[in-house]
C-alpha positions in Angstrom: -16.0 -0.2 12.3 -15.5 1.5 8.9 -13.2 4.5 8.6 -14.2 7.4 6.3 -11.5 7.5 3.6 -12.2 11.1 2.9 -11.1 12.3 6.3 -8.0 14.5 6.5 -4.9 12.6 7.6 -3.5 15.6 9.5 -5.9 15.4 12.5 -6.3 12.3 14.6 -9.2 12.7 17.0 -9.1 10.2 19.8 -12.3 11.3 21.4 -14.5 8.2 22.1 -17.6 8.2 19.9 -16.0 10.2 17.1 -15.3 7.1 15.1 -16.8 8.6 12.0 -13.8 11.0 12.2 -11.2 8.2 11.9 -9.7 5.0 13.1 -7.9 6.5 16.1 -11.2 7.2 17.9 -12.5 4.6 20.3 -16.2 3.8 20.2 -18.7 5.9 22.1 -18.7 5.3 25.9 -15.3 3.7 25.8 -13.2 4.3 29.0 -10.1 2.2 28.6 -6.6 2.8 29.8 -3.7 3.8 27.6 -2.7 0.2 27.3 -6.3 -0.7 26.3 -6.2 2.1 23.7 -2.9 0.7 22.3 -4.6 -2.8 22.1 -7.6 -1.2 20.3 -5.4 0.4 17.7 -3.4 -2.8 17.3 -6.6 -4.7 16.6 -7.7 -2.1 14.1 -4.3 -2.3 12.4 -4.8 -6.1 12.2 -8.3 -5.6 10.7 -8.4 -5.5 6.9 -11.0 -2.8 6.7 -9.1 -0.3 8.9 -5.4 -1.2 8.2 -5.2 0.7 4.9 -6.4 3.9 6.6 -3.8 3.6 9.4 -1.1 2.9 6.8 -2.2 6.0 4.9 -1.9 8.1 8.1 1.5 6.7 8.8 2.7 7.6 5.2 1.2 11.1 5.7 3.0 11.5 9.1 6.3 10.8 7.4 5.7 13.7 5.0 3.8 16.3 6.8 2.5 17.5 10.2 -0.2 15.5 12.1 -2.1 16.8 15.1 -3.4 14.2 17.7 -6.3 15.5 19.8 -8.5 14.1 22.5 -8.0 12.1 25.6 -5.7 9.5 24.0 -3.7 12.0 21.9 -0.4 11.3 23.6 -0.7 7.5 23.0 -1.9 8.0 19.4 1.2 10.1 18.8 3.4 7.4 20.3 1.8 4.8 18.1 2.1 6.8 14.9 5.7 7.7 15.7 6.6 4.0 16.3 4.9 2.9 13.1 6.6 5.6 11.0 10.0 4.6 12.5 9.3 0.9 11.6 8.9 2.0 8.0 12.4 3.5 8.2 11.2 7.1 8.1 11.1 10.0 10.5 7.9 11.8 11.6 7.8 15.3 10.1 5.9 16.8 13.1 3.5 15.3 15.6 1.5 17.8 17.7 -0.5 16.7 20.7 -3.5 18.8 21.8 
């Protein structure tokens, strides 16, 4: 899975199949639980080709508002918030839609 580096960091779409829109979207047809979703994002964080994009989003979330949308929006917001706090920062504003 390759993430488009030109995508805006202020919208995390968690809709399955919208992977071309970012690393927080599961693959098309995916129907996992919130725990499965967290594991998917953890795997993507561990993968060299997607880790940089996730770190960019975390840095952005520490400086400006980020909207999480789609069926896993709440879990995505929790993940981003936890990672920002691990960096010793506070999230500016996370919106769940």
